[in-house]
DRENKOLRO-207332 format. One record per residue (C-alpha): residue in three letters; residue number from 1; x, z, y. Coordinates in Angstrom, 3 decimals, decimal comma. Layout:
rest; nr; px; pz; py
ala; NUM; X; Z; Y;
...
REM end
This chain:
rest; nr; px; pz; py
met; 1; -12,095; 20,388; -13,363;
pro; 2; -9,173; 20,301; -10,907;
ile; 3; -6,899; 17,279; -10,742;
thr; 4; -3,480; 18,206; -12,143;
arg; 5; -0,115; 16,455; -12,090;
ser; 6; -0,817; 15,051; -15,539;
asp; 7; -4,109; 13,660; -14,212;
arg; 8; -2,383; 12,054; -11,224;
ala; 9; 0,263; 10,328; -13,354;
pro; 10; -2,234; 7,880; -14,945;
val; 11; -3,606; 7,173; -11,457;
arg; 12; -0,136; 6,158; -10,285;
val; 13; 0,295; 4,028; -13,404;
arg; 14; -3,041; 2,312; -12,811;
leu; 15; -2,116; 1,614; -9,191;
ala; 16; 1,232; 0,173; -10,312;
val; 17; -0,557; -2,021; -12,860;
leu; 18; -3,017; -3,092; -10,154;
leu; 19; -0,133; -4,070; -7,865;
ala; 20; 1,516; -6,016; -10,695;
leu; 21; -1,747; -7,832; -11,451;
gln; 22; -2,268; -8,675; -7,787;
cys; 23; 1,267; -10,029; -7,493;
thr; 24; 0,788; -12,033; -10,698;
val; 25; -2,460; -13,521; -9,399;
val; 26; -0,776; -14,399; -6,101;
leu; 27; 2,160; -15,987; -7,930;
val; 28; -0,064; -17,998; -10,285;
cys; 29; -2,299; -19,189; -7,438;
val; 30; 0,622; -20,196; -5,224;
leu; 31; 2,472; -21,963; -8,050;
thr; 32; -0,684; -23,759; -9,185;
thr; 33; -1,395; -24,863; -5,631;
thr; 34; 2,221; -25,976; -5,274;
leu; 35; 2,088; -28,062; -8,454;
val; 36; -1,148; -29,698; -7,315;
ala; 37; 0,342; -30,345; -3,880;
met; 38; 3,468; -31,845; -5,469;
ser; 39; 1,348; -34,143; -7,616;
val; 40; -0,716; -35,217; -4,614;
gln; 41; 2,447; -35,717; -2,568;
glu; 42; 4,017; -37,890; -5,261;
arg; 43; 0,913; -40,067; -5,510;
ser; 44; 0,768; -40,295; -1,735;
ile; 45; 4,407; -41,416; -1,511;
arg; 46; 3,909; -44,057; -4,195;
ala; 47; 0,682; -45,303; -2,614;
ala; 48; 2,351; -45,553; 0,794;
thr; 49; 5,316; -47,395; -0,749;
glu; 50; 3,028; -49,829; -2,573;
glu; 51; 1,163; -50,538; 0,655;
arg; 52; 4,418; -51,056; 2,560;
val; 53; 6,057; -53,481; 0,113;
leu; 54; 2,819; -55,450; -0,224;
asp; 55; 2,403; -55,704; 3,563;
val; 56; 6,014; -56,851; 4,004;
ala; 57; 5,778; -59,424; 1,209;
thr; 58; 2,418; -60,757; 2,451;
ser; 59; 3,675; -61,049; 6,019;
leu; 60; 6,856; -62,758; 4,853;
val; 61; 5,150; -65,535; 2,862;
glu; 62; 2,909; -66,376; 5,820;
leu; 63; 5,910; -67,379; 7,951;
asp; 64; 6,273; -71,147; 8,436;
gln; 65; 10,036; -70,724; 8,210;
val; 66; 9,748; -69,349; 4,687;
gln; 67; 7,221; -71,945; 3,571;
arg; 68; 9,502; -74,786; 4,775;
ala; 69; 12,813; -73,303; 3,606;
val; 70; 11,797; -72,832; -0,045;
leu; 71; 11,397; -76,632; -0,263;
leu; 72; 15,043; -77,202; 0,690;
asp; 73; 17,909; -77,288; -1,741;
thr; 74; 19,205; -73,920; -2,883;
ala; 75; 22,231; -73,703; -0,595;
ala; 76; 20,338; -74,770; 2,515;
ala; 77; 17,418; -72,488; 1,720;
thr; 78; 19,745; -69,522; 1,206;
ala; 79; 21,566; -70,218; 4,467;
glu; 80; 18,271; -70,197; 6,364;
leu; 81; 16,417; -67,396; 4,576;
gln; 82; 19,107; -64,757; 3,810;
pro; 83; 19,544; -63,662; 7,460;
leu; 84; 15,768; -63,389; 7,736;
ala; 85; 15,594; -61,362; 4,499;
asp; 86; 18,283; -58,973; 5,760;
val; 87; 16,446; -58,404; 9,054;
val; 88; 13,102; -57,849; 7,331;
ala; 89; 14,621; -55,405; 4,809;
ala; 90; 16,347; -53,389; 7,532;
ala; 91; 13,308; -53,353; 9,812;
ser; 92; 10,790; -52,350; 7,120;
gly; 93; 12,982; -49,876; 5,250;
val; 94; 12,759; -51,648; 1,898;
asp; 95; 15,730; -51,979; -0,436;
tyr; 96; 15,560; -55,704; -1,009;
val; 97; 13,769; -58,926; -0,142;
val; 98; 14,124; -61,672; -2,750;
val; 99; 12,702; -65,159; -2,162;
thr; 100; 12,663; -67,731; -4,992;
asp; 101; 11,721; -71,372; -5,252;
val; 102; 9,119; -72,705; -7,629;
arg; 103; 11,683; -72,715; -10,460;
gly; 104; 12,351; -68,973; -10,082;
ile; 105; 15,805; -69,527; -8,575;
arg; 106; 16,781; -66,754; -6,154;
leu; 107; 17,265; -68,030; -2,625;
thr; 108; 17,914; -64,534; -1,191;
his; 109; 19,268; -61,327; -2,734;
pro; 110; 21,165; -58,237; -1,476;
asn; 111; 23,958; -59,093; -3,931;
pro; 112; 25,499; -62,485; -3,060;
ala; 113; 26,481; -62,981; -6,706;
glu; 114; 22,818; -63,045; -7,718;
arg; 115; 21,831; -65,784; -5,264;
gly; 116; 21,219; -69,150; -6,931;
arg; 117; 20,423; -67,521; -10,281;
thr; 118; 17,109; -67,302; -12,081;
val; 119; 15,217; -64,050; -11,594;
ser; 120; 15,591; -61,497; -14,397;
thr; 121; 11,900; -60,535; -14,464;
asp; 122; 8,893; -62,618; -15,433;
ala; 123; 7,473; -64,548; -12,455;
thr; 124; 4,988; -66,688; -14,385;
ala; 125; 1,861; -64,932; -13,113;
val; 126; 3,050; -64,995; -9,500;
leu; 127; 3,961; -68,692; -9,699;
ala; 128; 0,444; -69,180; -11,023;
gly; 129; -0,875; -67,759; -7,746;
glu; 130; -1,363; -64,073; -8,614;
thr; 131; -0,052; -61,033; -6,753;
phe; 132; 1,843; -58,339; -8,657;
ile; 133; 2,418; -54,707; -7,669;
gly; 134; 4,242; -52,350; -10,012;
thr; 135; 7,542; -51,003; -11,271;
glu; 136; 10,034; -53,312; -12,953;
thr; 137; 13,719; -53,094; -13,732;
gly; 138; 15,784; -55,803; -12,113;
thr; 139; 19,439; -56,383; -11,381;
ile; 140; 19,688; -53,407; -9,007;
gly; 141; 17,674; -50,991; -11,136;
pro; 142; 14,060; -49,837; -11,492;
ser; 143; 12,027; -50,463; -8,370;
leu; 144; 8,461; -50,428; -7,136;
arg; 145; 7,874; -53,992; -6,008;
ala; 146; 5,277; -56,412; -4,720;
lys; 147; 5,484; -60,094; -5,718;
val; 148; 3,478; -62,593; -3,677;
pro; 149; 3,329; -66,397; -4,106;
val; 150; 4,651; -68,618; -1,292;
arg; 151; 2,168; -71,423; -0,577;
ala; 152; 2,573; -74,703; 1,250;
ala; 153; -0,292; -77,192; 1,505;
asp; 154; -2,335; -75,021; -0,890;
ala; 155; 0,350; -75,266; -3,563;
val; 156; 2,613; -72,471; -4,832;
val; 157; 6,157; -73,427; -3,867;
gly; 158; 7,941; -70,136; -4,479;
thr; 159; 7,690; -66,330; -4,552;
ala; 160; 8,635; -63,410; -2,346;
ser; 161; 9,518; -60,089; -3,986;
val; 162; 9,879; -56,953; -1,837;
gly; 163; 10,829; -53,664; -3,457;
val; 164; 11,947; -50,052; -3,041;
leu; 165; 14,182; -48,470; -5,661;
glu; 166; 12,618; -45,723; -7,766;
ser; 167; 15,636; -43,582; -6,893;
glu; 168; 14,656; -43,840; -3,215;
ile; 169; 11,080; -42,875; -4,022;
ser; 170; 12,388; -39,861; -5,962;
arg; 171; 14,607; -38,917; -3,026;
ser; 172; 11,633; -39,064; -0,645;
phe; 173; 9,652; -36,900; -3,057;
asp; 174; 12,497; -34,375; -3,306;
glu; 175; 12,687; -34,178; 0,487;
ala; 176; 8,941; -33,583; 0,689;
val; 177; 9,149; -30,859; -1,955;
gly; 178; 12,107; -29,310; -0,147;
gly; 179; 9,990; -29,115; 2,981;
met; 180; 7,247; -27,380; 1,011;
leu; 181; 9,468; -24,732; -0,593;
pro; 182; 9,816; -22,486; 2,500;
trp; 183; 6,034; -22,450; 2,816;
val; 184; 5,683; -21,682; -0,883;
ala; 185; 8,195; -18,840; -0,645;
gly; 186; 6,512; -17,553; 2,510;
ser; 187; 3,113; -17,639; 0,806;
ile; 188; 4,447; -15,674; -2,159;
val; 189; 6,106; -13,090; 0,087;
leu; 190; 2,978; -12,786; 2,239;
gly; 191; 0,792; -12,424; -0,842;
val; 192; 3,049; -9,746; -2,323;
val; 193; 3,187; -7,876; 0,995;
leu; 194; -0,595; -7,990; 1,387;
ser; 195; -0,992; -6,851; -2,225;
gly; 196; 1,381; -3,977; -1,531;
leu; 197; -0,551; -3,015; 1,595;
leu; 198; -3,827; -3,132; -0,320;
thr; 199; -2,377; -0,991; -3,097;
ala; 200; -0,967; 1,452; -0,534;
ala; 201; -4,399; 1,693; 1,105;
leu; 202; -5,964; 2,323; -2,292;
arg; 203; -3,288; 4,934; -3,043;
arg; 204; -4,076; 6,735; 0,222;
arg; 205; -7,767; 6,584; -0,592;
val; 206; -7,147; 7,956; -4,084;
arg; 207; -5,043; 10,770; -2,638;
arg; 208; -7,823; 11,655; -0,221;
leu; 209; -10,293; 11,660; -3,093;
glu; 210; -7,931; 13,850; -5,113;
ala; 211; -7,607; 16,247; -2,175;
asp; 212; -11,390; 16,314; -1,785;
ala; 213; -11,766; 16,969; -5,504;
arg; 214; -9,266; 19,824; -5,349;
glu; 215; -11,042; 21,271; -2,322;
leu; 216; -14,384; 21,058; -4,109;
glu; 217; -12,892; 22,753; -7,160;
thr; 218; -11,408; 25,485; -4,981;
gln; 219; -14,726; 26,013; -3,233;
arg; 220; -16,459; 26,142; -6,602;
arg; 221; -14,075; 28,844; -7,827;
ile; 222; -14,387; 30,778; -4,576;
ser; 223; -18,177; 30,552; -4,640;
gly; 224; -18,261; 31,721; -8,236;
ala; 225; -15,935; 34,625; -7,534;
leu; 226; -17,910; 35,637; -4,451;
arg; 227; -21,158; 35,528; -6,424;
asp; 228; -19,616; 37,754; -9,089;
gln; 229; -18,277; 40,174; -6,482;
thr; 230; -21,599; 40,212; -4,635;
his; 231; -23,473; 40,952; -7,849;
glu; 232; -21,042; 43,762; -8,709;
phe; 233; -21,268; 45,184; -5,188;
his; 234; -25,082; 45,128; -5,255;
thr; 235; -25,082; 46,901; -8,605;
arg; 236; -22,831; 49,676; -7,312;
leu; 237; -24,799; 49,910; -4,081;
his; 238; -28,037; 50,352; -6,052;
val; 239; -26,437; 53,159; -8,072;
ile; 240; -25,264; 54,955; -4,915;
arg; 241; -28,639; 54,441; -3,208;
gly; 242; -30,450; 55,771; -6,257;
leu; 243; -28,268; 58,879; -6,483;
val; 244; -28,731; 59,620; -2,779;
ala; 245; -32,497; 59,039; -3,042;
glu; 246; -32,644; 61,516; -5,934;
gly; 247; -30,762; 64,083; -3,882;
glu; 248; -27,705; 63,830; -6,112;
thr; 249; -25,260; 63,687; -3,200;
gly; 250; -22,471; 65,279; -5,178;
glu; 251; -22,900; 62,779; -8,004;
ala; 252; -22,908; 59,953; -5,450;
leu; 253; -19,613; 61,160; -3,973;
thr; 254; -18,142; 61,531; -7,437;
tyr; 255; -19,266; 57,985; -8,305;
ile; 256; -17,788; 56,626; -5,072;
gly; 257; -14,567; 58,534; -5,704;
gly; 258; -14,329; 56,938; -9,117;
leu; 259; -14,594; 53,501; -7,547;
ala; 260; -11,994; 54,185; -4,844;
pro; 261; -10,370; 57,620; -5,027;
val; 262; -9,696; 59,013; -1,568;
ala; 263; -6,112; 59,659; -0,581;
ser; 264; -5,112; 62,046; 2,165;
gly; 265; -2,389; 62,747; 4,676;
leu; 266; -2,420; 59,342; 6,392;
pro; 267; -1,091; 59,360; 9,988;
ile; 268; -4,228; 57,664; 11,306;
asp; 269; -6,641; 59,306; 13,768;
asp; 270; -9,374; 56,667; 13,651;
pro; 271; -11,733; 57,718; 10,822;
ala; 272; -12,900; 54,191; 9,925;
leu; 273; -9,360; 52,877; 9,626;
arg; 274; -8,235; 55,989; 7,775;
ala; 275; -11,105; 55,602; 5,312;
leu; 276; -10,168; 51,960; 4,707;
leu; 277; -6,516; 52,828; 4,164;
asp; 278; -7,488; 55,723; 1,866;
gly; 279; -9,354; 53,276; -0,323;
leu; 280; -6,572; 50,681; -0,221;
val; 281; -3,896; 53,262; -1,083;
ser; 282; -5,974; 54,365; -4,046;
glu; 283; -6,502; 50,747; -5,148;
phe; 284; -2,891; 49,693; -4,579;
pro; 285; -0,517; 52,577; -5,384;
gly; 286; 2,424; 50,651; -3,924;
leu; 287; 0,878; 50,717; -0,424;
arg; 288; 2,761; 52,805; 2,162;
val; 289; 1,482; 53,476; 5,677;
asp; 290; 4,298; 53,764; 8,207;
pro; 291; 4,285; 57,261; 9,810;
ala; 292; 4,955; 55,524; 13,132;
ser; 293; 1,427; 54,077; 13,037;
leu; 294; -0,608; 55,109; 16,068;
val; 295; -4,349; 54,477; 16,026;
pro; 296; -6,471; 56,702; 18,294;
arg; 297; -10,060; 57,416; 17,338;
gly; 298; -12,439; 54,590; 18,207;
ser; 299; -9,688; 52,028; 18,806;
val; 300; -10,658; 49,718; 15,905;
asp; 301; -13,744; 47,667; 15,134;
asp; 302; -15,069; 45,810; 12,102;
glu; 303; -12,932; 42,729; 12,786;
val; 304; -9,756; 44,832; 12,808;
leu; 305; -10,777; 46,419; 9,507;
thr; 306; -11,470; 42,964; 8,046;
val; 307; -8,075; 41,651; 9,155;
leu; 308; -6,186; 44,648; 7,755;
gly; 309; -8,094; 44,638; 4,473;
asn; 310; -7,464; 40,940; 3,890;
leu; 311; -3,778; 41,178; 4,782;
val; 312; -3,252; 44,095; 2,393;
arg; 313; -5,107; 42,360; -0,433;
asn; 314; -3,119; 39,185; 0,152;
ala; 315; 0,128; 41,204; 0,075;
ala; 316; -0,929; 42,945; -3,142;
glu; 317; -1,796; 39,593; -4,674;
ala; 318; 1,636; 38,203; -3,764;
ala; 319; 3,630; 41,303; -4,765;
gly; 320; 1,852; 41,727; -8,081;
pro; 321; 1,489; 44,917; -10,137;
gly; 322; 4,060; 47,516; -9,156;
gly; 323; 4,831; 45,711; -5,899;
gln; 324; 5,530; 47,470; -2,613;
ile; 325; 3,396; 47,004; 0,524;
asp; 326; 4,259; 48,469; 3,933;
val; 327; 1,633; 48,760; 6,680;
leu; 328; 2,154; 49,543; 10,351;
val; 329; -0,769; 49,711; 12,805;
leu; 330; -0,268; 50,317; 16,515;
ala; 331; -3,241; 50,445; 18,886;
gly; 332; -2,810; 50,443; 22,650;
asp; 333; -5,253; 50,269; 25,509;
glu; 334; -5,321; 46,469; 25,529;
arg; 335; -3,709; 45,223; 22,312;
leu; 336; -3,570; 46,208; 18,675;
thr; 337; -0,764; 45,207; 16,303;
ile; 338; -1,056; 45,028; 12,524;
asp; 339; 2,112; 44,486; 10,498;
val; 340; 1,888; 44,059; 6,705;
ala; 341; 5,011; 43,397; 4,611;
asp; 342; 5,463; 43,016; 0,852;
asp; 343; 8,298; 42,548; -1,626;
gly; 344; 6,835; 39,470; -3,277;
pro; 345; 8,401; 35,986; -3,367;
gly; 346; 7,667; 35,348; 0,302;
val; 347; 6,278; 32,206; 1,899;
ala; 348; 8,349; 29,035; 1,688;
pro; 349; 8,992; 27,414; 5,102;
ala; 350; 7,201; 24,281; 3,914;
asp; 351; 4,067; 26,341; 3,144;
val; 352; 3,861; 28,281; 6,423;
ala; 353; 1,744; 25,584; 8,091;
arg; 354; -0,794; 25,494; 5,248;
ile; 355; -0,878; 29,110; 4,032;
phe; 356; -3,843; 29,805; 6,322;
asp; 357; -5,873; 26,832; 5,048;
arg; 358; -9,038; 27,752; 3,238;
gly; 359; -8,474; 27,785; -0,506;
val; 360; -4,683; 28,189; -0,246;
ser; 361; -3,213; 31,434; -1,519;
ser; 362; 0,094; 33,005; -2,401;
lys; 363; -1,173; 33,174; -5,961;
ala; 364; -3,433; 30,638; -7,686;
ala; 365; -6,195; 32,992; -8,827;
ala; 366; -9,918; 32,426; -8,866;
gly; 367; -11,681; 33,792; -5,816;
arg; 368; -8,519; 33,889; -3,693;
gly; 369; -7,531; 31,737; -0,760;
val; 370; -10,207; 32,964; 1,662;
gly; 371; -8,576; 36,051; 3,224;
leu; 372; -5,824; 34,454; 5,293;
asp; 373; -8,180; 31,774; 6,567;
leu; 374; -10,533; 34,543; 7,736;
val; 375; -7,636; 36,414; 9,382;
arg; 376; -6,607; 33,289; 11,264;
arg; 377; -10,152; 32,596; 12,444;
ile; 378; -10,703; 36,166; 13,657;
ala; 379; -7,384; 36,188; 15,509;
gly; 380; -8,112; 32,814; 17,067;
ala; 381; -11,612; 33,824; 18,159;
arg; 382; -10,245; 36,949; 19,890;
gly; 383; -7,380; 35,124; 21,564;
gly; 384; -4,828; 36,801; 19,317;
ser; 385; -2,062; 35,459; 17,108;
val; 386; -0,817; 35,544; 13,519;
thr; 387; 2,842; 35,044; 12,633;
val; 388; 4,551; 34,804; 9,259;
gly; 389; 8,085; 35,962; 8,597;
arg; 390; 10,301; 37,490; 5,932;
ser; 391; 10,204; 41,189; 5,143;
ala; 392; 13,269; 43,396; 4,730;
ser; 393; 12,785; 43,235; 0,948;
gly; 394; 12,665; 39,427; 0,943;
gly; 395; 8,901; 39,065; 0,691;
ala; 396; 6,362; 37,958; 3,275;
arg; 397; 5,608; 39,720; 6,536;
phe; 398; 2,391; 39,034; 8,453;
thr; 399; 2,059; 40,262; 12,029;
val; 400; -1,283; 40,077; 13,829;
glu; 401; -1,640; 40,693; 17,553;
leu; 402; -5,238; 41,270; 18,684;
pro; 403; -6,671; 42,088; 22,097;
gln; 404; -8,762; 45,232; 21,921;
ala; 405; -12,520; 44,772; 21,722;
gly; 406; -13,770; 43,836; 25,179;
val; 407; -10,305; 42,558; 26,209;
arg; 408; -10,440; 39,001; 24,864;
gly; 409; -7,398; 36,781; 25,387;
REM end
């Protein structure tokens, strides 16, 4: 069956659904990848921060200056260690460096008011010689910190705590995510564009398949109609042959006259063309042959008859029952002109380029759509031309210019 507009609508819907599904898959994949990347990035930032604070704290407690200073009184120790703590914090990018003595008294702190006070977090494990890495909340807020014991002569004499505020870690994470967002957006846009291109390619493929299906359906109808016409023609030919073989010439002529009654009085000298026009006038009562037609005997051949017959039948098909068809044939020594006009709806400008395609007709009827293609091919093979215009009555007008037989263009 042919593909109709109602058939094509579901195809468009399915393609739209396919595009939506592709875009959804792209979006889900990109967002999932982004979430995984964000999680990995967060863990990476925290791991790097842990490594940094531990390295700074470990390096700090190995300094002889620190090991000696923690044994001094609080004021002297602070005076010696605070400048060092400030330099280390600035150089390593940490938020604070806090050194305590064995009693847990702060010898250094970013806030001068906190120096000389006992630390607010538990330092028991560190004073026992253990190293701590984790998040605790101190006087300046939650921070990821490393606490390392300070040793002198194999004894724990204090602690060093180096930390980075959780707010700074969050800020670093936000900056990393901000750097990822353009790539995420670009990936989504690229995925949507590629999905659109894929859907467009599929749409073009579907349209080609639809066109092929329509062409196959047209060819099927044409083939069926031609088979029917061939069968009918053979049947009539057998009847005529039988009557002639039986010597019933009069009956044969009567039978032929019943199929295509012969008209008379046509201004055509060529007998073959006159016979064709007689039959066409009888078949299409609205056909008029212009008295100005000039066709000397022997000036037409089978191709000319084929062209004229197809043009007249096409005009009759377009004009419909009761329509008017005007025919003018002029034959010269070198060229022959056939002009066929009708009072049908005419040919829309947009259809002029395709009206000669095989299977296209001025009326969607089974078995049609072959004649104009044949006219075009005959004219092209002889070096002639076919033009389409508008008739005086508003219908179509086909003009064929053909070189005479033996005078090919």
